[in-house]
Structure formats: structure tokens, C-alpha cells
C-alpha positions, 0 to 999 in steps of 0.5 A, spaced: 668 092 166 674 093 161 674 101 161 674 100 169 680 096 169 684 101 164 682 107 168 685 103 174 691 102 171 692 109 168 691 111 175 697 107 178 701 108 172 706 104 169 708 099 175 701 097 175 701 095 167 707 090 169 703 088 175 697 086 170 702 082 166 703 078 173 708 079 179 714 077 175 714 082 170 715 087 175 719 084 180 723 079 176 730 083 178 728 083 185 733 078 188 735 083 194 736 083 201 730 085 206 729 086 213 723 083 216 719 087 221 720 081 226 727 083 226 725 089 230 721 085 236 723 090 241 721 096 238 714 092 237 714 091 244 715 098 246 710 100 242 705 095 244 707 098 251 706 105 250 699 103 246 696 099 251 692 095 246 688 102 243 690 107 239 696 107 233 700 101 231 706 099 235 711 100 229 708 104 224 709 102 216 713 109 215 718 108 221 719 101 219 721 103 212 726 108 215 729 103 219 730 098 214 733 104 210 738 106 215 740 099 216 742 099 208 737 094 206 734 093 199 727 092 202 722 090 207 717 085 209 711 089 212 706 086 217 699 089 214 697 090 221 703 096 221 699 100 216 696 106 220 690 106 214 688 103 208 686 109 204 689 110 197 692 117 200 696 113 205 698 108 201 700 112 196 704 116 201 708 109 203 709 107 196 713 114 195 717 113 201 719 106 199 721 109 192 725 115 195 728 110 199 730 105 194 726 099 197 722 093 195 716 091 199 713 085 201 707 084 206 705 079 211 698 077 213 694 072 217 692 065 214 685 068 215 686 071 208 685 063 205 678 063 209 675 070 207 675 072 200 673 079 202 679 080 206 684 076 201 681 082 196 683 087 201 690 084 202 691 084 194 688 091 193 693 094 199 699 090 195 698 093 189 697 100 191 704 099 195 707 095 189 708 088 193 708 082 189 709 077 195 705 076 201 708 072 207 703 068 211 703 064 217 697 059 219 699 058 226 701 064 231 704 059 236 708 053 236 706 046 234 709 042 240 706 047 245 699 049 242 696 041 240 695 037 246 694 031 242 695 028 235 687 029 234 688 036 235 693 037 230 690 033 225 684 038 226 688 044 225 691 041 219 685 039 216 682 046 217 688 048 212 688 042 207 681 044 206 681 052 206 688 053 202 686 049 196 679 052 196 682 059 195 685 057 189 681 061 185 682 067 189 689 066 188 689 066 181 684 071 180 689 076 184 696 074 181 699 075 188 704 070 190 703 067 197 709 064 201 706 060 207 711 060 212 714 053 216 712 057 222 714 051 228 708 048 225 708 044 219 714 039 218 717 041 211 714 035 207 707 036 210 708 043 208 710 041 201 704 036 201 699 042 202 702 047 197 702 041 192 695 040 193 693 047 190 697 046 184 698 054 183 704 057 181 702 063 185 702 059 192 709 057 195 713 057 201 716 063 206 722 059 207 724 060 214 732 058 215 731 056 223 724 054 225 724 047 223 730 046 228 724 046 233 721 040 229 728 036 229 729 038 222 736 039 219 736 046 216 739 044 210 734 039 209 728 044 210 731 049 205 732 043 200 725 040 201 722 047 200 726 050 195 722 049 189 716 052 192 720 058 195 716 065 194 720 069 200 724 067 206 726 069 213 734 068 213 736 067 220 742 063 224 741 059 230 744 056 236 742 051 241 744 049 248 741 042 252 737 043 258 734 038 262 728 037 258 731 038 251 734 044 248 734 052 248 734 055 241 735 062 239 736 066 233 743 069 233 747 074 228 748 071 222 755 067 221 755 066 229 750 059 229 750 052 226 746 054 220 750 052 213 747 059 211 752 059 204 749 053 202 742 054 204 742 060 200 745 057 194 740 051 194 734 056 194 737 061 189 739 055 184 731 053 185 729 060 185 734 065 182 730 071 184 728 069 191 729 075 196 733 074 202 729 077 208 733 077 215 729 075 221 733 076 227 729 076 233 732 079 239 729 075 245 731 070 250 732 063 248 725 058 246 725 052 250 724 045 246 722 040 250 723 034 245 725 029 251 718 030 254 711 026 252 708 032 251 712 035 245 711 028 241 703 028 242 701 032 236 706 027 232 703 021 234 709 019 238 716 019 238 720 018 232 726 014 233 729 015 226 728 023 227 731 023 234 737 019 232 738 024 226 737 030 231 742 027 236 747 025 232 747 031 227 745 037 230 745 036 237 753 036 237 753 043 234 750 046 241 753 052 244 758 051 249 756 058 252 750 060 255 745 063 249 744 070 249 738 073 254 736 080 254 729 080 258 733 083 264 737 088 260 731 093 260 728 096 254 733 101 252 739 096 252 734 091 249 733 096 243 741 097 243 742 089 242 737 089 237 740 094 233 747 091 234 744 084 232 741 087 225 747 091 224 752 084 225 747 080 221 747 085 215 754 086 215 755 078 214 749 078 209 753 083 205 760 081 206 760 073 206 753 071 203 754 076 198 747 079 198 
């Protein structure tokens, strides 16, 4: 077994030796500005339209790497489904491309890795082959206030992951792969902290999304402050909101044009984790509706929370946009892609010039 491990390390070279010592040995100086694959949602949609559910992936990993390089990023956050293969020769080629582009790489994977040991091992193998030390994980693809019709439905979901995530501790420690669970419009910040702390493992933490928990009526700085000690990676974004009859509409907007206190949030996160990467997630799409005035919205929370409501309506709601939020669905895919590129360019310029990333 020992000889097999030595052979594996010789095959991967010096970087694997660093990985064998733990991810921080190789990525201690990472502290860069990356772009998440979701920042190219229009391109992903175009790819799906062309593929129609079969054949190649929508936005292949190699194309994403080229895009991130063209926008002058330091790295990319790559969804594992964007890989056209997991064969060693293909992964070796991507690793060379990353090296030639000067980019670090993070992976994004579904929550099933906590429930499937074989899948976890495969994700870890791919991560090692690419030189990725971090994986962003989402436990819910939808949104809490849309997906759960009752408190009992939410508690069943929460119970599933409160069992599955701690049960995966042995695999997490074995593979020494840092996993960041995203606050993905599902867990309130304190709930995600509780889940992470229940595992008590230095490799498990959070992918801190700067704006998602606004949909749960949280102040973005409060979310960042609570999750900062556990931060593994990030989704850097800015947000704008505008009231409508049942609640408010919520949009990602180019960095510096919304209400998020970005400089303070970066400061809080970097104070806790000085080498934390900042990965842009600028999704170009129509606004999302957050119907917080309806009973359905509150169902999964067990009823209305007067204190949270008051804090939101006195704190964030006054920062609402006086103009309509950006809408792109009627533009056609060519114009949508142009808007996407503009949003990523503007965000990158702000990240570099104003946030000093």
C-alpha cells in the first residue's frame, strides 16, 4: 500500500507531495480572485439549448478556463459536470491548461458526495488530478421558501443532512479535501454554522455567498460575519432589490452597484481567513421574486418572525432601488450574452480597483 502511494505521488509530481501534506501546504498563498461557472449562466443555457439533453456538456471545462483567463481572473470555480471526461489523460490536459493560464481551480459538486462514499472518492480523485484543494457544495438546488410547503417538509430535509454530513466525517478527513457548504437560499446563517460545527472537522466549512441569504431576510454583513470563521471559499456578488406587491424582487448586479457593503464583507472574511479566495458569481438573469409577505413564504420557518421582519424592513428594505431591476429574458441570447460579458467585466474591474483583489 505504501509503495502504491509513493508511485502515485511520483506520477503526479511535486504538487502531489504538497497535497499529501494537506491542502494548505499547496494552496497557502492562493488568496486570489476567481470566477464561478455560474457567472456564465447565459452561455450554459445556450449550451443546454444546443445539446437538448444529450451529447457534450453545456460549457466544457476547457472553455470555462479560457473565459476566466480572458476576463483576467486568477482562478475559476468549475462544476464537476462540466468535465467532458474523468480519464487521467483528459484531466492532465486540463491541469496543463490551468498551469499555462496561471489559474487556480476549485470544484463545485452536488451534496450527494456526503451520502455516497464512492462518489466522494471520485470527486477527491478528480480534485487531486486538477490541483484543486476546495470544493463548493450545495445541498439544495432550489429555494427554501419555494421548495418546502410546511415546517415538517423543511425539518425532513434538514434532518437528512444533519445525519449525512457528520456521517461523512471519516471520508472528509481521509481525503483531506476542503468542502464549503453554500448558504444556497436554504440554511439561515446560524443553521449552517450549527451544521458545520456538528462535524468538528477542519476540512468542512462554508462557501460564503454574499447575497443569497437576503432572500431569507438576513443582512449580508451579518451573514458574512457569522460564516467567516468557517469560510472555505466564496461567491462574491452584489445585490439590488425592489418591492412588489407580495414582497420584493432580488437581483445580482455588477459589483459596486448594489447595497452589499462589499469592502467590509471582504475585510471581515479575510480577517478570519487571510488566504480565502474571492470567486465572483454574477448571474445575468431576470430578478427573482421573494414573496415574504405571504403565508407560503413563512411555512418552512414555522410562522412569521416579527423580529426578523422588522430588522429587514427597517434595515435593508430602505436600500431598495428606485428604478426597475435589470431584465434580460426578452433580449435574445446574443444580447443576453453581451450583457453577461459586460456584467463580468464591470464586476472584475471593481474587484481589482476598489476591493483590491
